[in-house]
N, C-alpha and C positions, 0 to 999 in steps of 0.2 A: 488623246493617244492612249492606246491599250497597253497596260502594264501587266506583269505576271508576278506571282508568289506561289508558295508551296503550302497547301492545306492538307495534313495528314498524308504527305508524301506525293500528292497530286498537284500538277501544275493548274493553277486557277487564274484566270485573267480578271482585271478589274480596271475601271475607268474613273467614274465620279463619285464612288462610294465614300462615305465621310468616315467610316471606322470599319474595324475588322469584323464586327458583327454582321454588317450588311453584306460583306464580301462572302462570309462563311455561309449565310442564309441563301445568297445568290448561287452557292455552289451546291445547294440542296441539303446542307448539313444543319440540323436543328440543335441550337444551343438554347438552354432555359434561361429566361430572364423574368424578373418582377417589375424592374424600375425602367426598363426601356421601351419608348414609344417614339417612333421616327418623327411625329409631329411635335414632340416636346424636347426641351433641352436635355442634354445628356447629364444624368445625375451619378451614375456608377456606384450605387450604394448597396445593391443586394448581393454583388460578388457571385453570382450564379454563372455568369458568361466568361469565367476565367478561362484563359487558354496558356498554352506552355510553349516557349521557343526551344530551338535545339540546344541552347545553353542552359536550359532548366529554369529560365525566368518565367515568372507567372504574371499575367497582365489581364486587365479587364478588356474584353473585346469590343465593348460599347464605347470606350473612351480612348482607344488606341487607333490612330490613323493607319491605314495600310501603307506599307512601302515596298517598292519592287525588290525582289530577292528575299523577302522575309520567308521563313519556314516555321510554321506553327502546327501544333497538334491540339485537337479539341477534346479528346475523350481518353486521355491517358489514366492509368490507375490512380496516379496521384491526384488529378484534377476530379475524378470522380469521387474519391474519398473526401476531397475538400468540399465539394457540393453536398455530399451527404451529411457531413458536420454542420455546414451553414444551414441546411434545412432542419436538422435536429435543434439547433439553437433558436431558429424562428419558431418551431413547434413548441418548444419549452416555455416560450412567453405568450402562447396563443391559446385562446379558448377552443378546445378540441371537442366540443359537444356538436360534432358535424351531423348527427342525425336530426337535430332540430335547427339547423342553419339554413337558411333559404337559398344559399349558394352551394349547398351540397350537390355534388355531381356536375357543378359548373365553377369550381373553385380551382384556380391555378396552383395554390399551395397543396390542396388535396391531390391534385392531379400529378404534380412533381414527386410528392411523397410516395405515391403509388409507382411511379415510373423508376424511381431510385430505390424502391424496395425498403422505406423506412418503416420497420415494424416495432421498434423500440426507441424510446426516447431516453437517453441516459443522464439527462440533466434535470434538475428539479424545476418545478413549475413555479412561476411567480406567485407570491401569496396575495390574496385579496382581489376583489373584482371591482372594476370602475363602472360607474352608472352608465346606462344605455341612454342616449339622447333621441327620444322620439318625439320631440316637440314640434318638429316640422311636419306639415301635411305632406311632404314630397319625400324626404330623406330620412332614414334612420341611421344613427351613427353609433357603432358599438366598438369602443376603443380597445375591448379586450381582444379583438380580432385582428387589430391594425399590426402590419409587419414594417411599418415605418419606410415603405418603399417611396413615398413622396409623389406618386402618381396624381393623387388628388390635388395636392398642393400646387403642382405645376400646371395641371389642367385648368384649375380655377384662375390662376393667375396669368398664365400665358396664352390660353385659348380663349376663355370667357372673359378675361380682363376683370374679374371681380374680387379675388383674393381674400376669400373669407376663411380660408384654411391656411394653417402654418404650422411650423414646428415650435415646441416650447419645452423648456427645461434641458437637461443635459444628461448624457450617459444612460444609465438604466432607467432614469426617470423621464427620458424623452418621450414626447407623444405628439400627435397632431390634434390641433384643437382650433376652434374659432378664436377671434381676439379675445383676450382677457379671460379665456376659458369659459366663455358664455355659452349657452344652448345655442344650436344653430338657428333657431327661430328668432333669437334676439339680435342677430346681426343681419347685414344686408344681403343674405343669400338669395337668389332669384329662382330658386327651385328648378334649375334647369336639368339636375340629374347627370350631369357630364362627369362628376366626381365618382358617383357610383358605377358609370359606365366603365371607367378605367381601372376601378379598384380590383385587385386580383383575388381578394378574399371577400368574407361577409362583413367587413368593417364599415362599409358605406353601401347600403342597399336602398331600393325604392320602397316607400312606405305601402303596405298593403291595406286596402279598405274593403277587403272581401267581407268581414263581418258586417259592416254597414250595407252592402250590397244585399247579402242575403236577408238581413233585417228588413230592408226596403221591399225585396220581392215577396216576403212572406206577410207584408202589412196590407190588409184588405182595403184600408183606407188610401193607398198610394197607387198611382199609376206610374210604373217605371218605364223610362225612355233610354234606351241604350243608343250611344252614339260614340263614334271613334274620334279621338282626338287627332289633330289640333283644331278641327273645323266645329267643335261643339257650338260654340256661341253664334258662329255665322249660320249653321244650319238651323238652329232653333229660331233664329230671327227670321229666316225665310218662311218657316212654318206659321209664324204669327203675322205674316204679311208685310214684313220689312222688306226694303230693297236689298236685293241679292248683294252679299258682301258687307253688310252692315252688321257689326258685332252687337249681340244682345247680352251683354254682361249681367 
């Protein structure tokens, strides 16, 4: 049965939407989020999708179910000011060396900072840098760029069923790490890359092997074969006379 509610003064219908955020986006209104993915559980941590009702109450759209007769606003002066402060706090604890970051130009944090016009960070930056974990052949983990959105944790646990990332410590010391703070190569990571796919910043990225590729291309003693994954093992096997479909690891 179709129900209605008001969003920014306009009547909007909804049926099976699980939360206000889905109704708002269905109405063509874009609300910023870091921690919301429809295929993952609701986390409600980033506080970017806040909305305000007619009584002045503020709530997270991602974790609030829609109700008939509700009336909410999405871009009041108060809400925009709150989002700007939230972004400033995230940026204060973030490695802002954007020019050398592989996610520059494709970073959700950078994008929203530009949209909301964040030109100055009024809060002091966290002292000290955490070591970058590049021990894996597939994933590079830079905790200095993590904003604790939890996307990688839920993706690894709920979708992939592996669970090699989790929250550790409390308060300002909180961070996302593999078990016992080990390097990611020391745990049962399957190198699927799904954590990097949902990470909104450069905290988790796909490892680059471009230097090795260029080195191989310039080596006269090597013949370089280019092949698109994921069929590399099968295609090479066929070239050497193996039955089609046989993996040649």
